[in-house]
N, CA, C and O atoms as a Tripos MOL2 file, in Angstrom:
@<TRIPOS>MOLECULE
protein
  172   171    43     0     0
PROTEIN
NO_CHARGES

@<TRIPOS>ATOM
      1 N          21.0400  -46.2200    2.4910 N.3       1 UNK1
      2 CA         20.7280  -46.3270    3.9030 C.3       1 UNK1
      3 C          20.9620  -44.9910    4.6130 C.2       1 UNK1
      4 O          20.1990  -44.6000    5.4960 O.2       1 UNK1
      5 N          22.0300  -44.3020    4.2100 N.am      2 UNK2
      6 CA         22.3060  -42.9970    4.8230 C.3       2 UNK2
      7 C          21.1920  -42.0040    4.5130 C.2       2 UNK2
      8 O          20.8010  -41.2020    5.3610 O.2       2 UNK2
      9 N          20.6890  -42.0730    3.2790 N.am      3 UNK3
     10 CA         19.6190  -41.1550    2.8870 C.3       3 UNK3
     11 C          18.3690  -41.4130    3.7090 C.2       3 UNK3
     12 O          17.7100  -40.4780    4.1630 O.2       3 UNK3
     13 N          18.0440  -42.6930    3.8990 N.am      4 UNK4
     14 CA         16.8670  -43.0400    4.6950 C.3       4 UNK4
     15 C          17.0240  -42.5450    6.1280 C.2       4 UNK4
     16 O          16.0810  -42.0040    6.7050 O.2       4 UNK4
     17 N          18.1980  -42.7250    6.6980 N.am      5 UNK5
     18 CA         18.4480  -42.2620    8.0650 C.3       5 UNK5
     19 C          18.3090  -40.7480    8.1600 C.2       5 UNK5
     20 O          17.7350  -40.2330    9.1190 O.2       5 UNK5
     21 N          18.8280  -40.0450    7.1780 N.am      6 UNK6
     22 CA         18.7330  -38.5870    7.1640 C.3       6 UNK6
     23 C          17.2780  -38.1400    7.0730 C.2       6 UNK6
     24 O          16.8580  -37.2350    7.7940 O.2       6 UNK6
     25 N          16.5160  -38.7680    6.1940 N.am      7 UNK7
     26 CA         15.1070  -38.4130    6.0400 C.3       7 UNK7
     27 C          14.3210  -38.6930    7.3150 C.2       7 UNK7
     28 O          13.4720  -37.8940    7.7100 O.2       7 UNK7
     29 N          14.5980  -39.8100    7.9540 N.am      8 UNK8
     30 CA         13.9060  -40.1350    9.1950 C.3       8 UNK8
     31 C          14.2550  -39.1340   10.2890 C.2       8 UNK8
     32 O          13.3870  -38.7260   11.0610 O.2       8 UNK8
     33 N          15.5150  -38.7410   10.3550 N.am      9 UNK9
     34 CA         15.9350  -37.7680   11.3660 C.3       9 UNK9
     35 C          15.2480  -36.4230   11.1470 C.2       9 UNK9
     36 O          14.7570  -35.8000   12.0890 O.2       9 UNK9
     37 N          15.2210  -35.9920    9.9050 N.am     10 UNK10
     38 CA         14.5680  -34.7190    9.5980 C.3      10 UNK10
     39 C          13.0670  -34.7820    9.8750 C.2      10 UNK10
     40 O          12.4830  -33.8300   10.3940 O.2      10 UNK10
     41 N          12.4530  -35.9010    9.5290 N.am     11 UNK11
     42 CA         11.0200  -36.0610    9.7880 C.3      11 UNK11
     43 C          10.7350  -36.0190   11.2840 C.2      11 UNK11
     44 O           9.7590  -35.4120   11.7260 O.2      11 UNK11
     45 N          11.5980  -36.6730   12.0570 N.am     12 UNK12
     46 CA         11.4260  -36.6870   13.5040 C.3      12 UNK12
     47 C          11.5420  -35.2740   14.0740 C.2      12 UNK12
     48 O          10.7500  -34.8830   14.9310 O.2      12 UNK12
     49 N          12.5160  -34.5150   13.6050 N.am     13 UNK13
     50 CA         12.6800  -33.1480   14.0880 C.3      13 UNK13
     51 C          11.4870  -32.2780   13.7230 C.2      13 UNK13
     52 O          11.0280  -31.4750   14.5360 O.2      13 UNK13
     53 N          10.9870  -32.4330   12.5100 N.am     14 UNK14
     54 CA          9.8140  -31.6680   12.0920 C.3      14 UNK14
     55 C           8.5930  -32.0550   12.9120 C.2      14 UNK14
     56 O           7.7840  -31.2000   13.2710 O.2      14 UNK14
     57 N           8.4620  -33.3320   13.2060 N.am     15 UNK15
     58 CA          7.3310  -33.7910   14.0100 C.3      15 UNK15
     59 C           7.3930  -33.1970   15.4070 C.2      15 UNK15
     60 O           6.3690  -32.7850   15.9530 O.2      15 UNK15
     61 N           8.5780  -33.1480   15.9880 N.am     16 UNK16
     62 CA          8.7170  -32.5870   17.3320 C.3      16 UNK16
     63 C           8.4080  -31.1010   17.3640 C.2      16 UNK16
     64 O           7.8160  -30.6060   18.3240 O.2      16 UNK16
     65 N           8.8030  -30.3900   16.3220 N.am     17 UNK17
     66 CA          8.5360  -28.9560   16.3070 C.3      17 UNK17
     67 C           7.0790  -28.6640   15.9720 C.2      17 UNK17
     68 O           6.5820  -27.5770   16.2660 O.2      17 UNK17
     69 N           6.3910  -29.6250   15.3600 N.am     18 UNK18
     70 CA          5.0130  -29.4230   14.9390 C.3      18 UNK18
     71 C           3.9790  -29.7170   15.9980 C.2      18 UNK18
     72 O           2.8120  -29.3680   15.8190 O.2      18 UNK18
     73 N           4.3580  -30.3430   17.0900 N.am     19 UNK19
     74 CA          3.3700  -30.6790   18.1180 C.3      19 UNK19
     75 C           3.7570  -30.0480   19.4410 C.2      19 UNK19
     76 O           4.9370  -29.8480   19.7300 O.2      19 UNK19
     77 N           2.7440  -29.7350   20.2420 N.am     20 UNK20
     78 CA          2.9920  -29.0160   21.4900 C.3      20 UNK20
     79 C           2.6920  -29.8370   22.7390 C.2      20 UNK20
     80 O           2.9650  -29.3910   23.8530 O.2      20 UNK20
     81 N           2.1340  -31.0310   22.5630 N.am     21 UNK21
     82 CA          1.7650  -31.8170   23.7310 C.3      21 UNK21
     83 C           2.3990  -33.1920   23.6720 C.2      21 UNK21
     84 O           2.8550  -33.6290   22.6150 O.2      21 UNK21
     85 N           2.4270  -33.8710   24.8000 N.am     22 UNK22
     86 CA          2.9500  -35.2400   24.8490 C.3      22 UNK22
     87 C           2.1030  -36.1490   23.9690 C.2      22 UNK22
     88 O           2.6340  -37.0230   23.2840 O.2      22 UNK22
     89 N           0.8070  -35.9500   23.9850 N.am     23 UNK23
     90 CA         -0.0870  -36.7470   23.1410 C.3      23 UNK23
     91 C           0.2500  -36.5190   21.6700 C.2      23 UNK23
     92 O           0.2480  -37.4600   20.8760 O.2      23 UNK23
     93 N           0.5320  -35.3000   21.3180 N.am     24 UNK24
     94 CA          0.9000  -34.9820   19.9410 C.3      24 UNK24
     95 C           2.1910  -35.6590   19.5360 C.2      24 UNK24
     96 O           2.3150  -36.1260   18.4040 O.2      24 UNK24
     97 N           3.1610  -35.7200   20.4440 N.am     25 UNK25
     98 CA          4.4260  -36.4030   20.1570 C.3      25 UNK25
     99 C           4.1490  -37.8780   19.8950 C.2      25 UNK25
    100 O           4.6910  -38.4510   18.9500 O.2      25 UNK25
    101 N           3.3170  -38.4910   20.7140 N.am     26 UNK26
    102 CA          2.9830  -39.9030   20.5270 C.3      26 UNK26
    103 C           2.3230  -40.1560   19.1830 C.2      26 UNK26
    104 O           2.6370  -41.1350   18.5070 O.2      26 UNK26
    105 N           1.4270  -39.2950   18.8040 N.am     27 UNK27
    106 CA          0.7520  -39.4460   17.5080 C.3      27 UNK27
    107 C           1.7460  -39.2730   16.3640 C.2      27 UNK27
    108 O           1.7050  -40.0180   15.3850 O.2      27 UNK27
    109 N           2.6280  -38.3040   16.4840 N.am     28 UNK28
    110 CA          3.6220  -38.0750   15.4460 C.3      28 UNK28
    111 C           4.5700  -39.2620   15.3220 C.2      28 UNK28
    112 O           4.9290  -39.6570   14.2130 O.2      28 UNK28
    113 N           4.9740  -39.8300   16.4490 N.am     29 UNK29
    114 CA          5.8600  -40.9910   16.4200 C.3      29 UNK29
    115 C           5.1540  -42.1950   15.8050 C.2      29 UNK29
    116 O           5.7730  -42.9810   15.0880 O.2      29 UNK29
    117 N           3.8790  -42.3360   16.0800 N.am     30 UNK30
    118 CA          3.1200  -43.4370   15.4970 C.3      30 UNK30
    119 C           3.0560  -43.2820   13.9770 C.2      30 UNK30
    120 O           3.2390  -44.2550   13.2460 O.2      30 UNK30
    121 N           2.7980  -42.0750   13.5050 N.am     31 UNK31
    122 CA          2.7480  -41.8280   12.0660 C.3      31 UNK31
    123 C           4.1110  -42.0760   11.4240 C.2      31 UNK31
    124 O           4.1970  -42.6280   10.3270 O.2      31 UNK31
    125 N           5.1700  -41.6640   12.1120 N.am     32 UNK32
    126 CA          6.5140  -41.8960   11.5850 C.3      32 UNK32
    127 C           6.7930  -43.3950   11.4960 C.2      32 UNK32
    128 O           7.3900  -43.8590   10.5250 O.2      32 UNK32
    129 N           6.3660  -44.1480   12.5020 N.am     33 UNK33
    130 CA          6.5330  -45.5940   12.4890 C.3      33 UNK33
    131 C           5.7920  -46.2310   11.3300 C.2      33 UNK33
    132 O           6.2970  -47.1650   10.7050 O.2      33 UNK33
    133 N           4.6040  -45.7380   11.0380 N.am     34 UNK34
    134 CA          3.8330  -46.2670    9.9120 C.3      34 UNK34
    135 C           4.5530  -45.9990    8.5910 C.2      34 UNK34
    136 O           4.5780  -46.8600    7.7120 O.2      34 UNK34
    137 N           5.1300  -44.8220    8.4530 N.am     35 UNK35
    138 CA          5.8680  -44.4870    7.2320 C.3      35 UNK35
    139 C           7.1040  -45.3780    7.0810 C.2      35 UNK35
    140 O           7.4390  -45.8010    5.9750 O.2      35 UNK35
    141 N           7.7730  -45.6590    8.1910 N.am     36 UNK36
    142 CA          8.9510  -46.5340    8.1500 C.3      36 UNK36
    143 C           8.5320  -47.9370    7.7060 C.2      36 UNK36
    144 O           9.2170  -48.5670    6.9000 O.2      36 UNK36
    145 N           7.4040  -48.4230    8.2340 N.am     37 UNK37
    146 CA          6.9130  -49.7400    7.8440 C.3      37 UNK37
    147 C           6.5900  -49.7850    6.3570 C.2      37 UNK37
    148 O           6.9080  -50.7570    5.6720 O.2      37 UNK37
    149 N           5.9520  -48.7210    5.8630 N.am     38 UNK38
    150 CA          5.6180  -48.6680    4.4390 C.3      38 UNK38
    151 C           6.8870  -48.6830    3.5830 C.2      38 UNK38
    152 O           6.9460  -49.3700    2.5640 O.2      38 UNK38
    153 N           7.8910  -47.9280    4.0010 N.am     39 UNK39
    154 CA          9.1350  -47.8790    3.2540 C.3      39 UNK39
    155 C           9.8360  -49.2380    3.2820 C.2      39 UNK39
    156 O          10.4230  -49.6560    2.2840 O.2      39 UNK39
    157 N           9.7760  -49.9170    4.4130 N.am     40 UNK40
    158 CA         10.4160  -51.2290    4.5330 C.3      40 UNK40
    159 C           9.7240  -52.2610    3.6430 C.2      40 UNK40
    160 O          10.3790  -53.1380    3.0800 O.2      40 UNK40
    161 N           8.4130  -52.1570    3.5170 N.am     41 UNK41
    162 CA          7.6730  -53.1100    2.6780 C.3      41 UNK41
    163 C           7.9960  -52.9100    1.1960 C.2      41 UNK41
    164 O           7.9470  -53.8630    0.4190 O.2      41 UNK41
    165 N           8.3200  -51.6940    0.8050 N.am     42 UNK42
    166 CA          8.6320  -51.4020   -0.5870 C.3      42 UNK42
    167 C          10.0020  -51.9250   -0.9920 C.2      42 UNK42
    168 O          10.2450  -52.2030   -2.1660 O.2      42 UNK42
    169 N          10.8940  -52.0590   -0.0190 N.am     43 UNK43
    170 CA         12.2710  -52.4910   -0.3160 C.3      43 UNK43
    171 C          12.3690  -53.9540   -0.4780 C.2      43 UNK43
    172 O          13.4550  -54.4760   -0.7300 O.2      43 UNK43
@<TRIPOS>BOND
     1     1     2 1
     2     2     3 1
     3     3     4 2
     4     3     5 am
     5     5     6 1
     6     6     7 1
     7     7     8 2
     8     7     9 am
     9     9    10 1
    10    10    11 1
    11    11    12 2
    12    11    13 am
    13    13    14 1
    14    14    15 1
    15    15    16 2
    16    15    17 am
    17    17    18 1
    18    18    19 1
    19    19    20 2
    20    19    21 am
    21    21    22 1
    22    22    23 1
    23    23    24 2
    24    23    25 am
    25    25    26 1
    26    26    27 1
    27    27    28 2
    28    27    29 am
    29    29    30 1
    30    30    31 1
    31    31    32 2
    32    31    33 am
    33    33    34 1
    34    34    35 1
    35    35    36 2
    36    35    37 am
    37    37    38 1
    38    38    39 1
    39    39    40 2
    40    39    41 am
    41    41    42 1
    42    42    43 1
    43    43    44 2
    44    43    45 am
    45    45    46 1
    46    46    47 1
    47    47    48 2
    48    47    49 am
    49    49    50 1
    50    50    51 1
    51    51    52 2
    52    51    53 am
    53    53    54 1
    54    54    55 1
    55    55    56 2
    56    55    57 am
    57    57    58 1
    58    58    59 1
    59    59    60 2
    60    59    61 am
    61    61    62 1
    62    62    63 1
    63    63    64 2
    64    63    65 am
    65    65    66 1
    66    66    67 1
    67    67    68 2
    68    67    69 am
    69    69    70 1
    70    70    71 1
    71    71    72 2
    72    71    73 am
    73    73    74 1
    74    74    75 1
    75    75    76 2
    76    75    77 am
    77    77    78 1
    78    78    79 1
    79    79    80 2
    80    79    81 am
    81    81    82 1
    82    82    83 1
    83    83    84 2
    84    83    85 am
    85    85    86 1
    86    86    87 1
    87    87    88 2
    88    87    89 am
    89    89    90 1
    90    90    91 1
    91    91    92 2
    92    91    93 am
    93    93    94 1
    94    94    95 1
    95    95    96 2
    96    95    97 am
    97    97    98 1
    98    98    99 1
    99    99   100 2
   100    99   101 am
   101   101   102 1
   102   102   103 1
   103   103   104 2
   104   103   105 am
   105   105   106 1
   106   106   107 1
   107   107   108 2
   108   107   109 am
   109   109   110 1
   110   110   111 1
   111   111   112 2
   112   111   113 am
   113   113   114 1
   114   114   115 1
   115   115   116 2
   116   115   117 am
   117   117   118 1
   118   118   119 1
   119   119   120 2
   120   119   121 am
   121   121   122 1
   122   122   123 1
   123   123   124 2
   124   123   125 am
   125   125   126 1
   126   126   127 1
   127   127   128 2
   128   127   129 am
   129   129   130 1
   130   130   131 1
   131   131   132 2
   132   131   133 am
   133   133   134 1
   134   134   135 1
   135   135   136 2
   136   135   137 am
   137   137   138 1
   138   138   139 1
   139   139   140 2
   140   139   141 am
   141   141   142 1
   142   142   143 1
   143   143   144 2
   144   143   145 am
   145   145   146 1
   146   146   147 1
   147   147   148 2
   148   147   149 am
   149   149   150 1
   150   150   151 1
   151   151   152 2
   152   151   153 am
   153   153   154 1
   154   154   155 1
   155   155   156 2
   156   155   157 am
   157   157   158 1
   158   158   159 1
   159   159   160 2
   160   159   161 am
   161   161   162 1
   162   162   163 1
   163   163   164 2
   164   163   165 am
   165   165   166 1
   166   166   167 1
   167   167   168 2
   168   167   169 am
   169   169   170 1
   170   170   171 1
   171   171   172 2
@<TRIPOS>SUBSTRUCTURE
     1 UNK1         2 RESIDUE 1 A UNK
     2 UNK2         6 RESIDUE 1 A UNK
     3 UNK3        10 RESIDUE 1 A UNK
     4 UNK4        14 RESIDUE 1 A UNK
     5 UNK5        18 RESIDUE 1 A UNK
     6 UNK6        22 RESIDUE 1 A UNK
     7 UNK7        26 RESIDUE 1 A UNK
     8 UNK8        30 RESIDUE 1 A UNK
     9 UNK9        34 RESIDUE 1 A UNK
    10 UNK10       38 RESIDUE 1 A UNK
    11 UNK11       42 RESIDUE 1 A UNK
    12 UNK12       46 RESIDUE 1 A UNK
    13 UNK13       50 RESIDUE 1 A UNK
    14 UNK14       54 RESIDUE 1 A UNK
    15 UNK15       58 RESIDUE 1 A UNK
    16 UNK16       62 RESIDUE 1 A UNK
    17 UNK17       66 RESIDUE 1 A UNK
    18 UNK18       70 RESIDUE 1 A UNK
    19 UNK19       74 RESIDUE 1 A UNK
    20 UNK20       78 RESIDUE 1 A UNK
    21 UNK21       82 RESIDUE 1 A UNK
    22 UNK22       86 RESIDUE 1 A UNK
    23 UNK23       90 RESIDUE 1 A UNK
    24 UNK24       94 RESIDUE 1 A UNK
    25 UNK25       98 RESIDUE 1 A UNK
    26 UNK26      102 RESIDUE 1 A UNK
    27 UNK27      106 RESIDUE 1 A UNK
    28 UNK28      110 RESIDUE 1 A UNK
    29 UNK29      114 RESIDUE 1 A UNK
    30 UNK30      118 RESIDUE 1 A UNK
    31 UNK31      122 RESIDUE 1 A UNK
    32 UNK32      126 RESIDUE 1 A UNK
    33 UNK33      130 RESIDUE 1 A UNK
    34 UNK34      134 RESIDUE 1 A UNK
    35 UNK35      138 RESIDUE 1 A UNK
    36 UNK36      142 RESIDUE 1 A UNK
    37 UNK37      146 RESIDUE 1 A UNK
    38 UNK38      150 RESIDUE 1 A UNK
    39 UNK39      154 RESIDUE 1 A UNK
    40 UNK40      158 RESIDUE 1 A UNK
    41 UNK41      162 RESIDUE 1 A UNK
    42 UNK42      166 RESIDUE 1 A UNK
    43 UNK43      170 RESIDUE 1 A UNK
């Protein structure tokens, strides 16, 4: 669980640094949410 939290935190930070607009942040958060859902389905 700690590893998953760490990976999500790092992904979130990378997403924030990778986008320059509010719309970009929303898209990045949506993609992160999709990845979390995929990971949850695998467990």
